[in-house]
C-alpha positions as CSV (number, residue, x, y, z in Angstrom):
1,M,83.7,139.8,44.7
2,V,84.8,136.3,43.8
3,N,86.7,137.5,40.7
4,L,88.5,140.1,42.8
5,L,89.6,137.5,45.4
6,S,90.8,135.1,42.7
7,S,92.7,137.9,40.9
8,L,94.4,138.9,44.1
9,A,95.3,135.3,44.8
10,L,96.9,134.9,41.3
11,L,98.9,138.2,41.7
12,A,100.1,137.5,45.2
13,C,103.0,135.3,44.3
14,P,104.5,137.5,41.4
15,L,104.0,140.7,43.4
16,G,105.6,139.3,46.5
17,M,108.5,138.0,44.5
18,G,109.0,141.4,42.8
19,L,108.9,143.1,46.2
20,M,111.5,140.8,47.6
21,M,113.8,141.3,44.6
22,W,113.4,145.0,44.9
23,M,114.3,145.0,48.6
24,M,117.3,142.8,47.9
25,M,118.6,145.0,45.1
26,R,118.4,148.3,47.0
27,G,120.6,146.7,49.8
28,G,120.5,149.3,52.5
29,G,124.1,148.9,53.5
30,H,123.7,145.3,54.6
31,N,126.0,144.1,51.8
32,Q,129.3,144.9,53.4
33,P,132.1,142.4,52.8
34,A,132.7,139.9,55.5
35,A,135.7,140.4,57.8
36,P,138.7,138.5,56.7
37,Q,139.0,135.1,58.4
38,Q,141.6,135.1,61.1
39,S,144.4,132.5,61.0
40,M,144.2,129.6,63.4
41,T,146.2,129.6,66.6
42,P,148.8,126.9,67.1
43,A,146.4,125.1,69.5
44,Q,143.7,125.1,66.9
45,Q,146.1,123.8,64.3
46,A,147.2,121.0,66.6
47,E,143.6,120.0,67.3
48,L,142.7,120.0,63.7
49,A,145.7,117.8,62.9
50,Q,144.6,115.4,65.7
51,L,141.0,115.3,64.4
52,R,142.2,114.6,60.8
53,A,144.4,111.8,62.0
54,E,141.5,110.3,64.0
55,L,139.2,110.6,61.0
56,D,141.8,108.8,58.8
57,Q,142.0,106.0,61.4
58,V,138.2,105.6,61.5
59,R,138.1,105.5,57.7
60,A,140.8,102.9,57.6
61,D,139.0,100.8,60.2
62,D,135.8,101.1,58.2
63,R,137.5,100.0,55.0
64,D,139.0,96.9,56.9
65,R,135.5,96.0,58.2
66,S,133.6,96.4,55.0
67,P,133.0,93.1,53.0
68,R,135.2,92.5,50.0
69,R,133.4,92.5,46.6
């Protein structure tokens, strides 16, 4: 009985991995390509530009505050 349990414990990982690989390979229709990404609206582009400018300003401030080496 102990040998049977230890054998099952040793085989659990490889068998589980094989089962997962088999399930991923067969797919089942879940591997459809993602929908193409929609372009940003002008409002989103403006917000992105504002956030990038703000980030540049924060980085510049951080560089100014860091000690010189």
